C-alpha positions as CSV (number, residue, x, y, z in Angstrom):
1,X,75.5,71.4,130.1
2,X,78.2,71.3,127.5
3,X,79.5,68.0,126.1
4,X,83.0,68.8,127.5
5,X,81.7,69.0,131.0
6,X,79.9,65.7,130.7
7,X,83.1,64.1,129.3
8,X,85.0,65.3,132.4
9,X,82.5,63.6,134.7
10,X,82.8,60.4,132.7
11,X,86.6,60.6,133.2
12,X,86.1,60.2,136.9
13,X,84.5,56.8,136.4
14,X,87.2,55.8,134.0
15,X,89.8,56.7,136.6
16,X,88.0,54.6,139.2
17,X,87.9,51.6,136.8
18,X,91.6,52.2,135.9
19,X,92.8,52.0,139.5
20,X,90.5,49.1,140.5
21,X,88.0,51.1,142.6
22,X,85.1,49.6,140.5
23,X,84.7,46.5,138.4
24,X,84.1,46.3,134.7
25,X,80.4,45.4,135.2
26,X,80.0,48.4,137.5
27,X,81.6,50.6,134.9
28,X,79.1,49.3,132.2
29,X,76.2,50.0,134.6
30,X,77.5,53.6,135.1
31,X,77.7,54.1,131.3
32,X,74.0,53.5,131.0
33,X,73.4,56.8,132.9
34,X,75.4,58.9,130.4
35,X,72.7,59.3,127.8
36,X,71.3,62.8,127.3
37,X,68.8,64.4,124.9
38,X,69.0,67.7,122.9
39,X,66.3,70.3,122.2
40,X,65.2,68.4,119.1
41,X,64.7,65.1,121.0
42,X,67.7,63.2,119.8
43,X,69.5,60.9,122.3
44,X,73.3,61.4,122.7
45,X,75.9,59.4,124.5
46,X,79.8,59.5,124.7
47,X,82.0,56.5,123.8
48,X,83.2,54.1,126.5
49,X,86.9,54.7,126.1
50,X,87.1,57.8,123.9
51,X,85.6,61.3,123.8
52,X,83.6,60.6,120.5
53,X,79.9,61.4,120.8
54,X,77.2,59.2,119.2
55,X,73.5,59.9,118.2
56,X,70.8,57.2,118.5
57,X,69.0,56.9,115.1
58,X,66.3,54.5,116.3
59,X,68.1,51.4,115.2
60,X,71.8,52.1,115.7
61,X,74.4,54.6,117.0
62,X,76.0,57.1,114.6
63,X,79.2,59.1,115.3
64,X,78.4,62.8,115.0
65,X,79.5,66.1,116.6
66,X,77.2,66.9,119.6
67,X,75.2,70.1,119.9
68,X,76.6,72.9,122.1
69,X,74.2,72.1,125.0
70,X,72.6,68.8,126.2
71,X,69.7,68.4,128.6
72,X,70.9,66.8,131.8
73,X,68.3,65.1,134.2
74,X,68.8,65.2,137.9
75,X,72.2,63.5,137.6
76,X,73.1,62.7,141.3
77,X,69.7,61.3,142.1
78,X,69.7,59.1,139.0
79,X,73.1,57.9,139.8
80,X,72.3,57.0,143.3
81,X,69.0,55.3,142.3
82,X,70.2,53.3,139.3
83,X,73.8,52.5,140.1
84,X,74.4,51.9,143.8
85,X,77.3,49.7,142.9
86,X,79.2,52.7,141.6
87,X,78.6,55.2,144.4
88,X,77.9,53.6,147.8
89,X,74.6,54.7,149.4
90,X,73.6,54.1,153.0
91,X,70.8,51.6,153.2
92,X,67.8,52.4,155.4
93,X,67.3,50.3,158.5
94,X,64.6,47.7,158.3
95,X,61.7,48.1,160.7
96,X,61.5,45.5,163.5
97,X,59.5,42.4,162.7
98,X,56.9,41.1,165.2
99,X,57.2,37.6,163.9
100,X,59.7,35.7,161.7
101,X,58.8,35.6,158.1
102,X,59.6,32.7,155.7
103,X,62.8,33.2,153.8
104,X,62.5,34.0,150.1
105,X,64.8,32.0,147.9
106,X,66.1,33.2,144.5
107,X,67.9,31.5,141.7
108,X,70.5,33.2,139.5
109,X,69.6,33.0,135.8
110,X,73.3,33.0,134.8
111,X,74.9,30.4,137.0
112,X,71.8,28.7,138.6
113,X,73.1,29.4,142.1
114,X,70.5,29.6,144.9
115,X,70.6,32.3,147.5
116,X,68.3,33.7,150.2
117,X,66.4,36.9,149.6
118,X,66.3,39.3,146.7
119,X,69.5,40.9,145.4
120,X,70.6,43.1,142.4
121,X,73.8,41.0,141.9
122,X,74.4,37.3,142.3
123,X,76.7,36.6,145.4
124,X,78.3,33.7,143.4
125,X,79.0,35.0,139.9
126,X,78.4,38.7,140.5
127,X,76.2,39.2,137.5
128,X,73.1,41.5,137.7
129,X,69.7,39.8,138.4
130,X,66.5,40.3,136.5
131,X,64.2,42.7,138.5
132,X,60.8,41.3,139.5
133,X,59.1,44.7,139.5
134,X,57.7,46.6,136.6
135,X,60.1,46.7,133.6
136,X,62.3,49.8,133.3
137,X,62.0,52.1,130.3
138,X,63.7,50.9,127.2
139,X,67.2,52.2,126.9
140,X,69.1,52.0,123.6
141,X,72.3,49.9,123.7
142,X,75.5,51.7,124.6
143,X,77.5,53.2,121.7
144,X,81.0,52.0,121.4
145,X,84.3,53.3,120.0
146,X,84.9,50.5,117.5
147,X,83.3,50.2,114.1
148,X,80.8,47.3,113.9
149,X,80.3,47.1,117.7
150,X,76.5,47.2,117.6
151,X,74.4,45.6,120.3
152,X,71.0,46.0,118.6
153,X,68.6,43.3,117.4
154,X,71.0,42.5,114.5
155,X,74.1,42.2,116.7
156,X,76.6,39.5,115.9
157,X,79.2,37.9,118.1
158,X,81.7,40.4,119.6
159,X,84.7,41.1,117.5
160,X,88.2,40.1,118.7
161,X,88.9,43.8,119.3
162,X,85.9,44.1,121.8
163,X,87.0,40.9,123.5
164,X,90.6,42.2,123.8
165,X,89.3,45.4,125.4
166,X,87.3,43.5,128.0
167,X,90.3,41.4,128.8
168,X,92.5,44.5,129.0
169,X,90.3,46.2,131.6
170,X,90.2,43.0,133.7
171,X,94.0,42.8,133.6
172,X,94.4,46.5,134.4
173,X,92.2,46.1,137.5
174,X,94.3,43.1,138.6
175,X,97.5,45.1,138.1
176,X,96.4,48.1,140.1
177,X,95.1,46.0,143.0
178,X,98.4,44.0,143.2
179,X,97.0,40.6,142.0
180,X,99.5,40.5,139.1
181,X,102.9,42.1,138.6
182,X,103.9,44.5,136.0
183,X,105.9,41.8,134.1
184,X,102.8,39.5,134.1
185,X,100.7,42.4,132.8
186,X,103.2,43.0,129.9
187,X,103.2,39.4,129.0
188,X,99.4,39.2,129.0
189,X,99.2,42.4,126.9
190,X,101.4,40.9,124.2
191,X,99.0,37.9,124.0
192,X,96.1,40.4,123.2
193,X,97.7,41.4,119.9
194,X,95.4,41.0,116.9
195,X,96.2,40.7,113.2
196,X,93.6,42.1,110.7
197,X,92.7,41.0,107.2
198,X,95.5,43.2,105.7
199,X,98.1,41.5,107.9
200,X,98.6,44.5,110.2
201,X,99.1,44.0,113.9
202,X,97.1,45.8,116.6
203,X,97.7,46.2,120.3
204,X,96.1,48.2,123.2
205,X,98.3,50.9,124.9
206,X,99.5,49.8,128.3
207,X,98.3,52.9,130.1
208,X,95.9,54.9,127.8
209,X,93.7,51.9,126.6
210,X,93.9,53.2,123.0
211,X,94.5,51.0,120.0
212,X,97.8,51.2,118.1
213,X,98.7,49.7,114.7
214,X,102.2,48.6,113.5
215,X,103.5,49.5,110.0
216,X,106.6,47.3,110.5
217,X,108.8,50.1,111.9
218,X,106.8,51.9,114.6
219,X,103.4,52.0,116.4
220,X,100.9,54.7,115.6
221,X,97.5,55.3,117.2
222,X,94.5,54.5,115.0
223,X,91.0,53.0,115.1
224,X,90.6,49.2,114.4
225,X,89.0,48.1,111.2
226,X,85.5,46.5,110.9
227,X,86.8,43.3,109.4
228,X,87.8,40.4,111.6
229,X,91.4,39.1,111.8
230,X,92.7,36.7,109.2
231,X,92.7,33.0,109.9
232,X,95.9,31.7,111.3
233,X,98.2,33.6,113.6
234,X,101.6,34.5,112.3
235,X,104.5,35.7,114.5
236,X,103.8,39.3,115.8
237,X,106.4,42.0,115.3
238,X,109.0,41.6,118.0
239,X,111.5,44.4,117.1
240,X,109.3,47.1,118.6
241,X,108.1,47.6,122.2
242,X,104.3,48.0,122.6
243,X,103.1,51.6,122.9
244,X,102.7,53.1,126.4
245,X,102.2,56.5,128.0
246,X,105.3,58.5,129.1
247,X,104.6,57.4,132.7
248,X,105.4,53.8,132.0
249,X,107.8,53.6,129.1
250,X,109.0,50.1,128.0
251,X,112.7,50.2,127.8
252,X,114.2,49.0,124.5
253,X,116.6,46.1,124.6
254,X,120.2,47.5,124.9
255,X,122.6,46.6,122.1
256,X,126.2,46.2,122.9
257,X,128.3,48.6,120.8
258,X,130.9,47.2,118.5
259,X,134.5,47.5,119.5
260,X,136.1,50.1,117.3
261,X,139.4,52.0,117.8
262,X,139.5,55.2,115.7
263,X,142.8,56.2,114.1
264,X,144.8,58.9,115.9
265,X,143.9,62.4,114.9
266,X,146.7,64.4,113.2
267,X,148.2,67.0,115.4
268,X,148.0,70.4,113.9
269,X,150.5,73.0,115.1
270,X,149.1,76.3,116.2
271,X,150.1,79.2,114.0
272,X,149.1,81.8,116.6
273,X,147.2,85.0,115.9
274,X,143.6,86.0,116.7
275,X,141.9,84.6,113.6
276,X,140.5,81.5,115.4
277,X,139.3,83.7,118.3
278,X,137.5,86.0,116.0
279,X,135.8,83.2,114.1
280,X,134.6,81.7,117.5
281,X,133.1,85.1,118.5
282,X,131.3,85.4,115.2
283,X,129.8,81.9,115.5
284,X,128.7,82.6,119.1
285,X,127.1,85.9,118.1
286,X,125.2,84.2,115.3
287,X,123.9,81.5,117.6
288,X,122.7,84.1,120.1
289,X,120.9,86.0,117.3
290,X,119.2,82.8,116.1
291,X,118.1,81.9,119.6
292,X,116.8,85.4,120.3
293,X,114.7,85.4,117.1
294,X,113.3,81.9,117.8
295,X,112.4,83.0,121.4
296,X,110.7,86.1,120.1
297,X,108.5,84.2,117.6
298,X,107.7,81.5,120.2
299,X,106.6,84.2,122.7
300,X,104.5,85.9,120.0
301,X,102.8,82.6,119.0
302,X,102.0,81.7,122.6
303,X,104.3,78.6,122.7
304,X,106.3,80.3,125.5
305,X,104.6,82.2,128.2
306,X,105.6,83.8,131.5
307,X,104.3,80.8,133.4
308,X,106.5,78.5,131.2
309,X,109.6,80.4,132.2
310,X,108.6,80.5,135.8
311,X,108.0,76.7,135.8
312,X,111.4,76.1,134.4
313,X,113.1,77.9,137.3
314,X,110.6,76.4,139.9
315,X,108.7,79.6,140.6
316,X,105.6,79.1,138.5
317,X,102.0,78.9,139.9
318,X,100.0,75.8,140.5
319,X,96.3,75.1,140.0
320,X,93.7,73.5,142.3
321,X,90.5,72.4,140.6
322,X,87.3,71.5,142.5
323,X,84.6,69.4,140.8
324,X,81.4,69.2,142.9
325,X,79.6,65.9,141.9
326,X,77.2,66.1,144.9
327,X,73.6,67.2,144.7
328,X,74.1,70.0,147.3
329,X,76.2,73.1,147.5
330,X,79.6,73.1,149.2
331,X,82.2,75.7,150.3
332,X,85.9,75.2,149.7
333,X,88.5,77.2,151.7
334,X,92.1,77.3,150.4
335,X,94.8,78.9,152.5
336,X,98.6,78.9,152.3
337,X,100.4,77.9,155.5
338,X,104.0,78.3,156.7
339,X,104.7,81.6,154.9
340,X,107.5,84.0,155.8
341,X,106.8,87.0,158.1
342,X,107.4,89.6,155.4
343,X,104.7,88.2,153.1
344,X,101.0,87.5,153.3
345,X,99.5,84.1,152.7
346,X,97.6,83.3,149.5
347,X,94.0,82.3,150.3
348,X,90.6,82.2,148.8
349,X,87.1,80.6,149.0
350,X,85.2,78.8,146.3
351,X,81.4,78.6,146.4
352,X,80.2,75.6,144.3
353,X,76.6,74.6,143.6
354,X,75.7,71.0,142.5
355,X,77.9,69.9,139.5
356,X,79.9,73.2,139.5
357,X,83.6,73.1,138.4
358,X,85.9,75.9,139.6
359,X,89.6,76.5,139.8
360,X,92.0,78.3,142.2
361,X,95.5,79.5,141.1
362,X,98.2,79.2,143.8
363,X,100.6,81.9,142.7
364,X,103.2,81.0,145.3
365,X,104.4,77.4,145.5
366,X,104.2,75.9,149.0
367,X,102.0,74.1,151.4
368,X,98.2,74.7,151.3
369,X,95.3,73.6,153.4
370,X,92.0,72.8,151.6
371,X,88.9,72.5,153.8
372,X,85.5,71.2,152.4
373,X,82.3,72.1,154.2
374,X,78.6,72.1,153.4
375,X,76.7,75.3,152.9
376,X,74.1,74.1,155.4
377,X,76.9,73.3,158.0
378,X,79.1,70.3,158.6
379,X,82.6,69.3,157.4
380,X,83.3,67.0,154.5
381,X,87.1,66.7,154.8
382,X,90.5,68.4,154.9
383,X,93.6,68.0,152.8
384,X,97.1,69.6,153.4
385,X,99.1,69.3,150.2
386,X,102.3,70.7,148.8
387,X,101.8,72.6,145.6
388,X,104.9,72.9,143.4
389,X,105.5,74.9,140.3
390,X,103.3,73.6,137.4
391,X,101.2,71.2,139.6
392,X,97.6,70.7,138.7
393,X,95.5,69.0,141.5
394,X,91.9,68.0,140.9
395,X,89.5,67.3,143.8
396,X,86.2,65.6,143.1
397,X,83.5,65.9,145.8
398,X,81.3,62.7,145.7
399,X,78.4,61.7,148.1
400,X,80.7,59.1,149.7
401,X,83.9,61.1,150.0
402,X,86.5,63.4,148.4
403,X,88.7,62.1,145.6
404,X,92.1,63.7,144.6
405,X,94.1,63.4,141.4
406,X,97.3,65.1,140.3
407,X,96.9,65.6,136.5
408,X,100.5,66.6,135.7
409,X,102.1,63.7,137.6
410,X,99.4,61.0,138.5
411,X,100.0,58.4,141.1
412,X,99.9,54.7,140.2
413,X,98.7,53.7,143.7
414,X,94.9,53.3,144.1
415,X,94.8,54.6,147.7
416,X,96.2,58.0,146.6
417,X,92.8,58.7,145.0
418,X,91.0,59.2,148.4
419,X,91.9,62.1,150.6
420,X,91.6,60.0,153.7
421,X,94.5,57.7,152.6
422,X,96.3,59.7,149.9
423,X,99.9,60.6,150.3
424,X,99.2,63.9,148.6
425,X,97.2,65.1,151.7
426,X,100.2,64.6,154.1
427,X,101.8,67.8,153.1
């Protein structure tokens, strides 16, 4: 598979972490599965919060462009077998016991809590337990997106940037699940600001989890330095709001305008004639000519397309993307409903094998019914949604359900990610 296809699958886990559908520990366990080999035998893995690829050089990870294709193992089976905390899997029923057996007691190596039976995670602190079976094959430490973030034998204490990232994801999960308010999240985010050795201030974006640096006037996206922050904490810049995505802009503090009364403009008597009218016509013609030339070059360069014009007037098409993350083939039927009598409905069928990604273009905006079924028979779910001009819906078929995401205008509510509870599927 191509590296871009693997990155899109990793984005699904990032979305689940963003909206509180999985914990930070579950996300780290899922990252262990995103390691792939090339034809030469090198091991490759994507970054946790960026799309940068890394190559394992026996002792450390090195940032490098990936090959065009990567060897992918049986991804769904590996995911279900190694990360049952990310994708729920039905547990087999235990056979009936003829006689009661003595309870097995276990002790957590992290918090020393005692609990009955064997478990992968401690019921008290939630940390993973050490397996008693044969040791699993050695897996290199995960690459990271920050310089100096190495977890090999020579690893040092985590840098403040790594600690701030971990704290950010914890706060983000609390915000999306309603445990803290937006104002509390903003205050906590301000406390995660870091000053490096050069005196520059760094902060994590509120919605895109990327690092931004301040030059004293504005925030710009950049990668944090390797060096640790300087000793002592001066006052951070307060004249600028922290960076955020367009969906959650921090409003600047309004400044009251100064009271100023302009002097009265002198009244000029009209002299009559058509000179002013002729000048106005010439200026209007010049503006029309400039706009026409600009529109022509924009169309030739591809900056303006027919779909762009149709989207402006509300008559453009919409896209429905289907990502099959199951280990079996599915059929997806898409049909337009509630059409006028003088027109035929838009409809189509997508045949997707395991880990296929296909798209359907809805030429006419309106209400569409999307049905998911197995090739072997049996329904997976149905969604009736309203497709508007320029909309881009993404459905992800998982073993435990169907997820939905609107890329052009995402929802900030976690329940909107599941088709069973999403407001998108109410038409």
